ROVEX-302206 format. One record per residue (C-alpha): x, y, z. Coordinates in steps of 0.02 Angstrom, whole numbers, plus 50000, padded with zeros to 5 digits. Layout:
N
xx:X | yy:Y | zz:Z
...
% end
This chain:
619
xx:48147 | yy:49470 | zz:48487
xx:48327 | yy:49518 | zz:48522
xx:48392 | yy:49688 | zz:48469
xx:48524 | yy:49708 | zz:48334
xx:48705 | yy:49715 | zz:48397
xx:48764 | yy:49887 | zz:48450
xx:48947 | yy:49928 | zz:48424
xx:49042 | yy:50021 | zz:48560
xx:49218 | yy:50085 | zz:48577
xx:49323 | yy:50033 | zz:48725
xx:49368 | yy:50165 | zz:48851
xx:49533 | yy:50247 | zz:48798
xx:49632 | yy:50168 | zz:48940
xx:49557 | yy:49998 | zz:48902
xx:49609 | yy:50010 | zz:48719
xx:49786 | yy:50049 | zz:48772
xx:49785 | yy:49901 | zz:48892
xx:49720 | yy:49782 | zz:48759
xx:49852 | yy:49840 | zz:48637
xx:49989 | yy:49808 | zz:48763
xx:49923 | yy:49635 | zz:48801
xx:49889 | yy:49578 | zz:48624
xx:50055 | yy:49637 | zz:48555
xx:50164 | yy:49580 | zz:48699
xx:50239 | yy:49409 | zz:48732
xx:50208 | yy:49330 | zz:48902
xx:50312 | yy:49192 | zz:48978
xx:50157 | yy:49110 | zz:49052
xx:50006 | yy:49121 | zz:48938
xx:49908 | yy:49007 | zz:49055
xx:49859 | yy:49163 | zz:49152
xx:49700 | yy:49183 | zz:49050
xx:49622 | yy:49016 | zz:49102
xx:49660 | yy:49043 | zz:49284
xx:49575 | yy:49214 | zz:49277
xx:49420 | yy:49148 | zz:49188
xx:49400 | yy:49005 | zz:49312
xx:49424 | yy:49125 | zz:49459
xx:49292 | yy:49243 | zz:49388
xx:49173 | yy:49097 | zz:49367
xx:49202 | yy:49041 | zz:49546
xx:49166 | yy:49217 | zz:49609
xx:49003 | yy:49217 | zz:49510
xx:48950 | yy:49054 | zz:49595
xx:48989 | yy:49126 | zz:49767
xx:48885 | yy:49279 | zz:49729
xx:48736 | yy:49177 | zz:49668
xx:48740 | yy:49070 | zz:49825
xx:48738 | yy:49225 | zz:49933
xx:48604 | yy:49311 | zz:49829
xx:48491 | yy:49158 | zz:49840
xx:48511 | yy:49153 | zz:50027
xx:48468 | yy:49337 | zz:50048
xx:48325 | yy:49340 | zz:49923
xx:48211 | yy:49192 | zz:49950
xx:48105 | yy:49247 | zz:49800
xx:48251 | yy:49237 | zz:49678
xx:48205 | yy:49100 | zz:49555
xx:48371 | yy:49008 | zz:49533
xx:48432 | yy:48830 | zz:49550
xx:48581 | yy:48817 | zz:49667
xx:48580 | yy:48628 | zz:49685
xx:48725 | yy:48600 | zz:49564
xx:48833 | yy:48755 | zz:49552
xx:48989 | yy:48720 | zz:49450
xx:49113 | yy:48780 | zz:49320
xx:49127 | yy:48689 | zz:49154
xx:49272 | yy:48696 | zz:49032
xx:49230 | yy:48645 | zz:48854
xx:49362 | yy:48621 | zz:48720
xx:49332 | yy:48595 | zz:48533
xx:49497 | yy:48551 | zz:48446
xx:49420 | yy:48553 | zz:48271
xx:49342 | yy:48726 | zz:48288
xx:49488 | yy:48783 | zz:48399
xx:49375 | yy:48856 | zz:48531
xx:49380 | yy:48850 | zz:48720
xx:49231 | yy:48894 | zz:48829
xx:49226 | yy:48925 | zz:49016
xx:49047 | yy:48915 | zz:49076
xx:48967 | yy:48940 | zz:49247
xx:48789 | yy:48941 | zz:49315
xx:48825 | yy:49084 | zz:49434
xx:48752 | yy:49256 | zz:49460
xx:48774 | yy:49318 | zz:49281
xx:48778 | yy:49500 | zz:49223
xx:48653 | yy:49625 | zz:49159
xx:48685 | yy:49725 | zz:49001
xx:48739 | yy:49878 | zz:49100
xx:48858 | yy:49775 | zz:49205
xx:48936 | yy:49699 | zz:49050
xx:48974 | yy:49870 | zz:48977
xx:49033 | yy:49939 | zz:49144
xx:49142 | yy:49792 | zz:49195
xx:49214 | yy:49741 | zz:49027
xx:49199 | yy:49892 | zz:48913
xx:49289 | yy:50003 | zz:49038
xx:49414 | yy:49987 | zz:49177
xx:49308 | yy:50081 | zz:49302
xx:49433 | yy:50099 | zz:49441
xx:49570 | yy:50214 | zz:49498
xx:49747 | yy:50169 | zz:49456
xx:49722 | yy:50132 | zz:49271
xx:49850 | yy:50260 | zz:49217
xx:49973 | yy:50190 | zz:49343
xx:49946 | yy:50014 | zz:49274
xx:49976 | yy:50070 | zz:49096
xx:50134 | yy:50162 | zz:49147
xx:50202 | yy:50010 | zz:49236
xx:50158 | yy:49894 | zz:49092
xx:50253 | yy:50006 | zz:48971
xx:50402 | yy:50017 | zz:49087
xx:50409 | yy:49831 | zz:49128
xx:50566 | yy:49772 | zz:49044
xx:50528 | yy:49586 | zz:49036
xx:50377 | yy:49477 | zz:49011
xx:50381 | yy:49412 | zz:49189
xx:50356 | yy:49586 | zz:49262
xx:50213 | yy:49622 | zz:49143
xx:50130 | yy:49458 | zz:49186
xx:50138 | yy:49502 | zz:49371
xx:50048 | yy:49666 | zz:49341
xx:49897 | yy:49581 | zz:49260
xx:49843 | yy:49501 | zz:49422
xx:49900 | yy:49644 | zz:49531
xx:49781 | yy:49768 | zz:49449
xx:49634 | yy:49646 | zz:49432
xx:49614 | yy:49653 | zz:49244
xx:49634 | yy:49468 | zz:49209
xx:49485 | yy:49457 | zz:49089
xx:49582 | yy:49554 | zz:48959
xx:49719 | yy:49422 | zz:48961
xx:49604 | yy:49315 | zz:48852
xx:49662 | yy:49418 | zz:48702
xx:49837 | yy:49348 | zz:48726
xx:49776 | yy:49181 | zz:48658
xx:49614 | yy:49222 | zz:48565
xx:49572 | yy:49309 | zz:48402
xx:49392 | yy:49335 | zz:48458
xx:49311 | yy:49330 | zz:48630
xx:49123 | yy:49302 | zz:48647
xx:49031 | yy:49317 | zz:48811
xx:48851 | yy:49258 | zz:48838
xx:48771 | yy:49298 | zz:49005
xx:48604 | yy:49316 | zz:49093
xx:48589 | yy:49387 | zz:49267
xx:48486 | yy:49294 | zz:49396
xx:48316 | yy:49377 | zz:49402
xx:48326 | yy:49448 | zz:49225
xx:48223 | yy:49381 | zz:49079
xx:48343 | yy:49431 | zz:48940
xx:48526 | yy:49390 | zz:48918
xx:48670 | yy:49482 | zz:48836
xx:48798 | yy:49438 | zz:48703
xx:48963 | yy:49531 | zz:48707
xx:49096 | yy:49505 | zz:48574
xx:49263 | yy:49583 | zz:48528
xx:49420 | yy:49548 | zz:48429
xx:49520 | yy:49663 | zz:48541
xx:49535 | yy:49793 | zz:48403
xx:49467 | yy:49937 | zz:48507
xx:49282 | yy:49902 | zz:48485
xx:49154 | yy:49776 | zz:48548
xx:48971 | yy:49736 | zz:48512
xx:48830 | yy:49709 | zz:48635
xx:48658 | yy:49638 | zz:48596
xx:48513 | yy:49570 | zz:48695
xx:48484 | yy:49383 | zz:48676
xx:48334 | yy:49278 | zz:48728
xx:48337 | yy:49101 | zz:48791
xx:48503 | yy:49103 | zz:48885
xx:48522 | yy:49008 | zz:49049
xx:48570 | yy:49102 | zz:49206
xx:48759 | yy:49118 | zz:49216
xx:48903 | yy:49164 | zz:49102
xx:48994 | yy:49077 | zz:48960
xx:49156 | yy:49148 | zz:48887
xx:49206 | yy:49071 | zz:48721
xx:49378 | yy:49101 | zz:48647
xx:49414 | yy:49078 | zz:48462
xx:49594 | yy:49027 | zz:48492
xx:49741 | yy:49085 | zz:48389
xx:49837 | yy:48951 | zz:48292
xx:49954 | yy:48844 | zz:48396
xx:50127 | yy:48922 | zz:48400
xx:50238 | yy:48799 | zz:48306
xx:50384 | yy:48848 | zz:48414
xx:50284 | yy:48826 | zz:48572
xx:50166 | yy:48680 | zz:48549
xx:50141 | yy:48664 | zz:48738
xx:50011 | yy:48802 | zz:48729
xx:49872 | yy:48705 | zz:48643
xx:49725 | yy:48752 | zz:48753
xx:49608 | yy:48627 | zz:48671
xx:49717 | yy:48485 | zz:48739
xx:49627 | yy:48404 | zz:48890
xx:49794 | yy:48365 | zz:48972
xx:49844 | yy:48548 | zz:48962
xx:49678 | yy:48603 | zz:49037
xx:49693 | yy:48477 | zz:49179
xx:49869 | yy:48536 | zz:49219
xx:49818 | yy:48720 | zz:49227
xx:49666 | yy:48687 | zz:49337
xx:49765 | yy:48574 | zz:49453
xx:49902 | yy:48702 | zz:49468
xx:49797 | yy:48856 | zz:49498
xx:49620 | yy:48808 | zz:49547
xx:49627 | yy:48644 | zz:49642
xx:49570 | yy:48729 | zz:49803
xx:49414 | yy:48814 | zz:49735
xx:49256 | yy:48763 | zz:49828
xx:49155 | yy:48730 | zz:49670
xx:49180 | yy:48583 | zz:49551
xx:49269 | yy:48622 | zz:49389
xx:49211 | yy:48495 | zz:49260
xx:49263 | yy:48440 | zz:49088
xx:49189 | yy:48308 | zz:48974
xx:49309 | yy:48161 | zz:48967
xx:49341 | yy:48050 | zz:48817
xx:49215 | yy:47922 | zz:48882
xx:49077 | yy:48054 | zz:48874
xx:49069 | yy:48068 | zz:49061
xx:49104 | yy:48220 | zz:49167
xx:49274 | yy:48231 | zz:49249
xx:49299 | yy:48344 | zz:49401
xx:49467 | yy:48427 | zz:49385
xx:49490 | yy:48499 | zz:49561
xx:49487 | yy:48426 | zz:49736
xx:49375 | yy:48565 | zz:49809
xx:49457 | yy:48550 | zz:49979
xx:49467 | yy:48714 | zz:50074
xx:49648 | yy:48735 | zz:50126
xx:49603 | yy:48822 | zz:50287
xx:49501 | yy:48670 | zz:50341
xx:49646 | yy:48550 | zz:50320
xx:49775 | yy:48516 | zz:50457
xx:49927 | yy:48626 | zz:50427
xx:50042 | yy:48475 | zz:50413
xx:49938 | yy:48415 | zz:50264
xx:49958 | yy:48574 | zz:50163
xx:50114 | yy:48611 | zz:50060
xx:50194 | yy:48780 | zz:50036
xx:50143 | yy:48773 | zz:49853
xx:49961 | yy:48746 | zz:49904
xx:49967 | yy:48900 | zz:50016
xx:50051 | yy:49004 | zz:49882
xx:49923 | yy:48961 | zz:49749
xx:49778 | yy:49005 | zz:49864
xx:49860 | yy:49171 | zz:49900
xx:49882 | yy:49207 | zz:49716
xx:49698 | yy:49171 | zz:49685
xx:49639 | yy:49281 | zz:49828
xx:49760 | yy:49425 | zz:49800
xx:49767 | yy:49419 | zz:49608
xx:49955 | yy:49419 | zz:49627
xx:50087 | yy:49317 | zz:49536
xx:50219 | yy:49320 | zz:49672
xx:50227 | yy:49213 | zz:49828
xx:50181 | yy:49290 | zz:49996
xx:50317 | yy:49332 | zz:50121
xx:50237 | yy:49223 | zz:50254
xx:50080 | yy:49123 | zz:50288
xx:49978 | yy:49118 | zz:50449
xx:49866 | yy:48965 | zz:50472
xx:49769 | yy:48972 | zz:50635
xx:49618 | yy:48891 | zz:50714
xx:49518 | yy:48939 | zz:50868
xx:49413 | yy:48814 | zz:50963
xx:49302 | yy:48826 | zz:51114
xx:49156 | yy:48944 | zz:51143
xx:49187 | yy:49029 | zz:50976
xx:49265 | yy:48932 | zz:50832
xx:49344 | yy:48993 | zz:50673
xx:49481 | yy:48949 | zz:50550
xx:49591 | yy:49077 | zz:50467
xx:49722 | yy:49075 | zz:50331
xx:49811 | yy:49241 | zz:50313
xx:49951 | yy:49298 | zz:50198
xx:50075 | yy:49441 | zz:50211
xx:50114 | yy:49493 | zz:50030
xx:50284 | yy:49535 | zz:49963
xx:50223 | yy:49683 | zz:49862
xx:50103 | yy:49824 | zz:49896
xx:49938 | yy:49839 | zz:49802
xx:49933 | yy:49993 | zz:49690
xx:49795 | yy:50071 | zz:49797
xx:49875 | yy:50043 | zz:49968
xx:49867 | yy:50228 | zz:50007
xx:49710 | yy:50274 | zz:49910
xx:49584 | yy:50345 | zz:50031
xx:49433 | yy:50253 | zz:49960
xx:49515 | yy:50087 | zz:49917
xx:49424 | yy:49930 | zz:49975
xx:49514 | yy:49808 | zz:50088
xx:49478 | yy:49665 | zz:50204
xx:49483 | yy:49478 | zz:50225
xx:49359 | yy:49359 | zz:50145
xx:49230 | yy:49309 | zz:50275
xx:49147 | yy:49138 | zz:50267
xx:49020 | yy:49059 | zz:50383
xx:49023 | yy:48869 | zz:50378
xx:49103 | yy:48873 | zz:50203
xx:48976 | yy:48998 | zz:50136
xx:49055 | yy:49163 | zz:50085
xx:48956 | yy:49308 | zz:50157
xx:49077 | yy:49450 | zz:50123
xx:49215 | yy:49467 | zz:49994
xx:49304 | yy:49603 | zz:50090
xx:49272 | yy:49620 | zz:50277
xx:49374 | yy:49768 | zz:50341
xx:49322 | yy:49736 | zz:50522
xx:49431 | yy:49582 | zz:50542
xx:49595 | yy:49679 | zz:50544
xx:49639 | yy:49861 | zz:50586
xx:49666 | yy:49980 | zz:50438
xx:49854 | yy:49983 | zz:50462
xx:49856 | yy:49798 | zz:50414
xx:49746 | yy:49824 | zz:50262
xx:49875 | yy:49742 | zz:50147
xx:49852 | yy:49571 | zz:50230
xx:49754 | yy:49449 | zz:50121
xx:49664 | yy:49291 | zz:50173
xx:49510 | yy:49195 | zz:50225
xx:49418 | yy:49182 | zz:50391
xx:49287 | yy:49045 | zz:50410
xx:49180 | yy:49064 | zz:50567
xx:49064 | yy:48931 | zz:50635
xx:48953 | yy:49033 | zz:50749
xx:48906 | yy:49189 | zz:50651
xx:48739 | yy:49212 | zz:50568
xx:48735 | yy:49195 | zz:50380
xx:48622 | yy:49346 | zz:50375
xx:48741 | yy:49460 | zz:50470
xx:48749 | yy:49639 | zz:50408
xx:48894 | yy:49760 | zz:50401
xx:48818 | yy:49864 | zz:50541
xx:48800 | yy:49710 | zz:50652
xx:48978 | yy:49656 | zz:50610
xx:49048 | yy:49817 | zz:50680
xx:48966 | yy:49783 | zz:50848
xx:48978 | yy:49593 | zz:50856
xx:49088 | yy:49538 | zz:51002
xx:49145 | yy:49384 | zz:50905
xx:49209 | yy:49492 | zz:50764
xx:49300 | yy:49602 | zz:50889
xx:49375 | yy:49449 | zz:50970
xx:49435 | yy:49382 | zz:50802
xx:49505 | yy:49552 | zz:50758
xx:49611 | yy:49558 | zz:50916
xx:49674 | yy:49380 | zz:50894
xx:49711 | yy:49395 | zz:50708
xx:49801 | yy:49561 | zz:50734
xx:49909 | yy:49481 | zz:50867
xx:49947 | yy:49336 | zz:50750
xx:50000 | yy:49451 | zz:50607
xx:50112 | yy:49558 | zz:50718
xx:50192 | yy:49402 | zz:50790
xx:50221 | yy:49335 | zz:50614
xx:50312 | yy:49496 | zz:50568
xx:50415 | yy:49483 | zz:50727
xx:50461 | yy:49305 | zz:50676
xx:50522 | yy:49375 | zz:50509
xx:50635 | yy:49494 | zz:50605
xx:50708 | yy:49350 | zz:50705
xx:50732 | yy:49244 | zz:50548
xx:50839 | yy:49384 | zz:50474
xx:50830 | yy:49308 | zz:50300
xx:50784 | yy:49466 | zz:50204
xx:50596 | yy:49446 | zz:50212
xx:50575 | yy:49571 | zz:50354
xx:50679 | yy:49698 | zz:50260
xx:50563 | yy:49678 | zz:50110
xx:50409 | yy:49689 | zz:50222
xx:50464 | yy:49850 | zz:50305
xx:50516 | yy:49934 | zz:50143
xx:50346 | yy:49895 | zz:50066
xx:50226 | yy:49911 | zz:50213
xx:50318 | yy:50005 | zz:50351
xx:50233 | yy:50169 | zz:50311
xx:50061 | yy:50088 | zz:50328
xx:50105 | yy:49994 | zz:50487
xx:50162 | yy:50154 | zz:50573
xx:49985 | yy:50222 | zz:50552
xx:49938 | yy:50102 | zz:50691
xx:50046 | yy:50200 | zz:50813
xx:49921 | yy:50342 | zz:50805
xx:49798 | yy:50236 | zz:50903
xx:49815 | yy:50154 | zz:51074
xx:49780 | yy:49973 | zz:51026
xx:49932 | yy:49865 | zz:50987
xx:50052 | yy:50013 | zz:51006
xx:50184 | yy:49918 | zz:51104
xx:50179 | yy:49769 | zz:50985
xx:50194 | yy:49884 | zz:50833
xx:50343 | yy:49976 | zz:50908
xx:50431 | yy:49809 | zz:50927
xx:50423 | yy:49774 | zz:50739
xx:50468 | yy:49950 | zz:50680
xx:50638 | yy:49995 | zz:50611
xx:50709 | yy:50164 | zz:50565
xx:50855 | yy:50241 | zz:50475
xx:50980 | yy:50319 | zz:50594
xx:51147 | yy:50405 | zz:50596
xx:51227 | yy:50248 | zz:50670
xx:51228 | yy:50151 | zz:50506
xx:51197 | yy:50220 | zz:50332
xx:51147 | yy:50049 | zz:50263
xx:51053 | yy:49959 | zz:50401
xx:50898 | yy:50025 | zz:50492
xx:50885 | yy:50004 | zz:50679
xx:50748 | yy:49945 | zz:50795
xx:50704 | yy:50050 | zz:50947
xx:50765 | yy:49912 | zz:51060
xx:50935 | yy:49914 | zz:50977
xx:50941 | yy:50105 | zz:50984
xx:50908 | yy:50104 | zz:51171
xx:51040 | yy:49971 | zz:51198
xx:51170 | yy:50086 | zz:51117
xx:51125 | yy:50241 | zz:51218
xx:51262 | yy:50310 | zz:51329
xx:51237 | yy:50311 | zz:51517
xx:51210 | yy:50501 | zz:51515
xx:51081 | yy:50498 | zz:51373
xx:50902 | yy:50501 | zz:51438
xx:50804 | yy:50532 | zz:51277
xx:50780 | yy:50454 | zz:51104
xx:50830 | yy:50588 | zz:50980
xx:50751 | yy:50600 | zz:50809
xx:50750 | yy:50716 | zz:50659
xx:50613 | yy:50728 | zz:50527
xx:50618 | yy:50783 | zz:50346
xx:50571 | yy:50742 | zz:50167
xx:50721 | yy:50629 | zz:50133
xx:50870 | yy:50553 | zz:50220
xx:50990 | yy:50666 | zz:50124
xx:50896 | yy:50822 | zz:50180
xx:50888 | yy:50768 | zz:50361
xx:51071 | yy:50717 | zz:50371
xx:51123 | yy:50886 | zz:50299
xx:51021 | yy:50981 | zz:50429
xx:51120 | yy:51095 | zz:50545
xx:51014 | yy:51027 | zz:50690
xx:51119 | yy:50868 | zz:50687
xx:51291 | yy:50950 | zz:50695
xx:51323 | yy:50936 | zz:50881
xx:51246 | yy:50762 | zz:50889
xx:51365 | yy:50702 | zz:50754
xx:51512 | yy:50785 | zz:50837
xx:51477 | yy:50696 | zz:51001
xx:51431 | yy:50529 | zz:50921
xx:51250 | yy:50532 | zz:50982
xx:51135 | yy:50426 | zz:50874
xx:50984 | yy:50511 | zz:50795
xx:50837 | yy:50425 | zz:50711
xx:50804 | yy:50492 | zz:50535
xx:50616 | yy:50494 | zz:50505
xx:50562 | yy:50536 | zz:50328
xx:50382 | yy:50473 | zz:50311
xx:50240 | yy:50599 | zz:50334
xx:50161 | yy:50490 | zz:50468
xx:50321 | yy:50502 | zz:50571
xx:50282 | yy:50682 | zz:50616
xx:50123 | yy:50623 | zz:50701
xx:50161 | yy:50459 | zz:50785
xx:50314 | yy:50519 | zz:50882
xx:50204 | yy:50646 | zz:50971
xx:50065 | yy:50519 | zz:50997
xx:50179 | yy:50384 | zz:51067
xx:50288 | yy:50495 | zz:51175
xx:50400 | yy:50362 | zz:51253
xx:50479 | yy:50192 | zz:51225
xx:50542 | yy:50088 | zz:51370
xx:50533 | yy:50242 | zz:51479
xx:50637 | yy:50348 | zz:51360
xx:50557 | yy:50508 | zz:51294
xx:50560 | yy:50544 | zz:51107
xx:50646 | yy:50711 | zz:51078
xx:50657 | yy:50809 | zz:50915
xx:50829 | yy:50884 | zz:50880
xx:50739 | yy:51033 | zz:50803
xx:50631 | yy:51076 | zz:50954
xx:50667 | yy:51155 | zz:51122
xx:50838 | yy:51192 | zz:51194
xx:50974 | yy:51063 | zz:51177
xx:51124 | yy:51066 | zz:51292
xx:51235 | yy:50917 | zz:51252
xx:51386 | yy:50990 | zz:51341
xx:51331 | yy:51087 | zz:51495
xx:51456 | yy:51223 | zz:51543
xx:51472 | yy:51328 | zz:51698
xx:51394 | yy:51499 | zz:51682
xx:51566 | yy:51580 | zz:51680
xx:51618 | yy:51482 | zz:51525
xx:51466 | yy:51523 | zz:51421
xx:51488 | yy:51650 | zz:51278
xx:51460 | yy:51829 | zz:51335
xx:51436 | yy:51995 | zz:51250
xx:51296 | yy:51941 | zz:51131
xx:51149 | yy:52015 | zz:51226
xx:51138 | yy:52172 | zz:51121
xx:51145 | yy:52077 | zz:50956
xx:51014 | yy:51950 | zz:51011
xx:50894 | yy:52087 | zz:51066
xx:50919 | yy:52184 | zz:50904
xx:50894 | yy:52030 | zz:50792
xx:50734 | yy:51983 | zz:50885
xx:50665 | yy:52158 | zz:50854
xx:50725 | yy:52165 | zz:50672
xx:50666 | yy:51996 | zz:50607
xx:50477 | yy:51990 | zz:50602
xx:50470 | yy:51801 | zz:50566
xx:50555 | yy:51746 | zz:50728
xx:50488 | yy:51753 | zz:50904
xx:50657 | yy:51745 | zz:50990
xx:50844 | yy:51740 | zz:50957
xx:50966 | yy:51645 | zz:51067
xx:51137 | yy:51564 | zz:51065
xx:51145 | yy:51381 | zz:51016
xx:51239 | yy:51230 | zz:51082
xx:51179 | yy:51117 | zz:50941
xx:51282 | yy:51201 | zz:50803
xx:51464 | yy:51168 | zz:50763
xx:51490 | yy:51225 | zz:50581
xx:51333 | yy:51320 | zz:50527
xx:51305 | yy:51502 | zz:50579
xx:51122 | yy:51482 | zz:50626
xx:50970 | yy:51368 | zz:50629
xx:50785 | yy:51382 | zz:50662
xx:50702 | yy:51282 | zz:50802
xx:50530 | yy:51269 | zz:50876
xx:50472 | yy:51269 | zz:51055
xx:50449 | yy:51097 | zz:51132
xx:50263 | yy:51089 | zz:51092
xx:50259 | yy:51185 | zz:50928
xx:50203 | yy:51104 | zz:50766
xx:50346 | yy:51077 | zz:50645
xx:50336 | yy:51163 | zz:50475
xx:50310 | yy:50992 | zz:50395
xx:50161 | yy:50958 | zz:50510
xx:50088 | yy:51128 | zz:50468
xx:50100 | yy:51084 | zz:50283
xx:50020 | yy:50914 | zz:50315
xx:49871 | yy:50989 | zz:50404
xx:49847 | yy:51119 | zz:50267
xx:49854 | yy:50982 | zz:50135
xx:49710 | yy:50898 | zz:50229
xx:49609 | yy:51059 | zz:50219
xx:49639 | yy:51115 | zz:50399
xx:49694 | yy:51295 | zz:50424
xx:49839 | yy:51306 | zz:50545
xx:49917 | yy:51473 | zz:50593
xx:50102 | yy:51480 | zz:50551
xx:50202 | yy:51474 | zz:50712
xx:50349 | yy:51590 | zz:50729
xx:50510 | yy:51500 | zz:50770
xx:50669 | yy:51533 | zz:50866
xx:50830 | yy:51582 | zz:50779
xx:50982 | yy:51503 | zz:50861
xx:51157 | yy:51572 | zz:50827
xx:51324 | yy:51484 | zz:50831
xx:51430 | yy:51600 | zz:50941
xx:51591 | yy:51529 | zz:50869
xx:51550 | yy:51557 | zz:50686
xx:51643 | yy:51702 | zz:50600
xx:51483 | yy:51770 | zz:50523
xx:51400 | yy:51783 | zz:50694
xx:51552 | yy:51858 | zz:50781
xx:51576 | yy:51978 | zz:50637
xx:51393 | yy:52030 | zz:50644
xx:51410 | yy:52060 | zz:50832
xx:51563 | yy:52170 | zz:50805
xx:51478 | yy:52269 | zz:50667
xx:51324 | yy:52295 | zz:50773
xx:51428 | yy:52356 | zz:50920
xx:51524 | yy:52476 | zz:50807
xx:51378 | yy:52548 | zz:50706
xx:51207 | yy:52483 | zz:50758
xx:51118 | yy:52601 | zz:50636
xx:51207 | yy:52531 | zz:50482
xx:51074 | yy:52479 | zz:50356
xx:51184 | yy:52338 | zz:50291
xx:51158 | yy:52250 | zz:50457
xx:50973 | yy:52226 | zz:50418
xx:51014 | yy:52144 | zz:50253
xx:51142 | yy:52033 | zz:50338
xx:51012 | yy:51982 | zz:50467
xx:50889 | yy:51937 | zz:50328
xx:51022 | yy:51834 | zz:50238
xx:51066 | yy:51746 | zz:50401
xx:50884 | yy:51702 | zz:50430
xx:50857 | yy:51649 | zz:50249
xx:51007 | yy:51532 | zz:50246
xx:50948 | yy:51451 | zz:50408
xx:50777 | yy:51423 | zz:50331
xx:50847 | yy:51350 | zz:50171
xx:50968 | yy:51237 | zz:50266
xx:50823 | yy:51141 | zz:50342
xx:50729 | yy:51129 | zz:50177
xx:50608 | yy:51271 | zz:50213
xx:50528 | yy:51392 | zz:50090
xx:50567 | yy:51577 | zz:50081
xx:50422 | yy:51699 | zz:50081
xx:50506 | yy:51809 | zz:49950
xx:50639 | yy:51708 | zz:49855
xx:50667 | yy:51849 | zz:49730
xx:50712 | yy:51975 | zz:49867
xx:50828 | yy:51850 | zz:49951
xx:50916 | yy:51817 | zz:49785
xx:50941 | yy:52006 | zz:49760
xx:51013 | yy:52026 | zz:49935
xx:51137 | yy:51885 | zz:49909
xx:51185 | yy:51948 | zz:49734
xx:51211 | yy:52125 | zz:49797
xx:51317 | yy:52066 | zz:49942
xx:51423 | yy:51955 | zz:49829
xx:51447 | yy:52098 | zz:49707
xx:51523 | yy:52206 | zz:49843
xx:51649 | yy:52071 | zz:49887
xx:51711 | yy:52040 | zz:49708
% end
């Protein structure tokens, strides 16, 4: 005997999401059917795999399929599958809540989306397509029984913030979702989802490539299969249209935009596989979440054995979507075996090479797609420079902001081609933003002499430049480290008479380890630099953010010998070295140098008092 229905409230975020969906207008309401069919197809894949792994699982896999049933008189539409099904706990967990990170981000973006097209895109991007059923339905009823369970579950909701769940006996294995459709919009009669022609069109458009038959009862009371069931990756490339590729990508990635490029490759010989990969045009919301799942779909002889196989591509290419179908792997391969399997490692190397070459082709095409790619995924790609594999190939597809052009980034190859005959190093500056870096006093002499400097503003930049070291034999050199002498002068022409001031400042300022004259400054009085192998302040902050304690390294204060403040300080020190005002001036000099590079003062209140007192005396 089944239990009485139990009423639950949706998770708070889910209620907000439902409200946004139900009360918003979408330019393409067909999204709901595509999502239901995709969910049904996934359930069939999972049952096939479960039956293979568990020989004692009592299920019939001889005719796995999806069925669409329309009742124009009752105005209902049902999408039914005989797949894996769900238990009662899974129903509540997967449908009653959005149990994933990023929900708040999704809601924020849905609220901010100014037009229906943007909102529609976000549905697939965040993987919440089931809730799109409430766009077209007054009531949604789900009946399901998980393979291996004796009792099924009925779930029902009107999208009003609550849902009911009850146990039900006698259900077949699988899932059926029935929508009590809203009345046909008189102004938009094309959206009658009980019309067989409409259903055929949607399935043909979105789901023609699915491996399982999608059936509907035709007028002659015979079943009609609505999709071709041909795996795109198994077809010759010249027999697949761009639209076919794009629709497969949208199904795999739950995205509503076309990919930037498609990679269709096949390997034959001692180890055979087919692969169809896609480089997206937008980043998934969890691209930089530490625990986010990623990977390509892995099939063996058309049987899916892993929905996300992270071993087929390196982590820095985790945004790539696609399918790999191998002929020579075992269907019973485990994750641990995958990590050691030489065939997997071979595929990984080949697929990585294919992706990097595809990005390089986008650079050559120069049609805007590479620019989009680098803006969206450049930060992730540069993570690959921290390792040794593929480093040269990655460097070839990188581009960076530089002082040469405010609007167009540069490749390293182009940078090297513009270097003067006397320049032996690739200069770079790091910081939180381009504006901050460009305003840094470290760049003054480089700008004055027309020497190009790379402007690196991503956190990973601080690490990869040290790891890589060189490009085409040219050493990477930070403008904020070591001594820079862009205009070597004979010893007799160098500024003299500063020795006493430098020694006194080094003894007076506890936060510096040395004070010296600078050749990198033209307008600022002072700047702070590190030794050649010191960690930058930004790197120190990065390590601390990761929980690693790093001792703060003292830095070197460099003075501009031509600046009036420095020459005045020298004169005052020579006249009255015991004057207490000199100590305050030294602290102000150090503090302004620290602030100029975006650093943080240890005691901002004291620094503010010193500046205010000094200004008061000059009024």
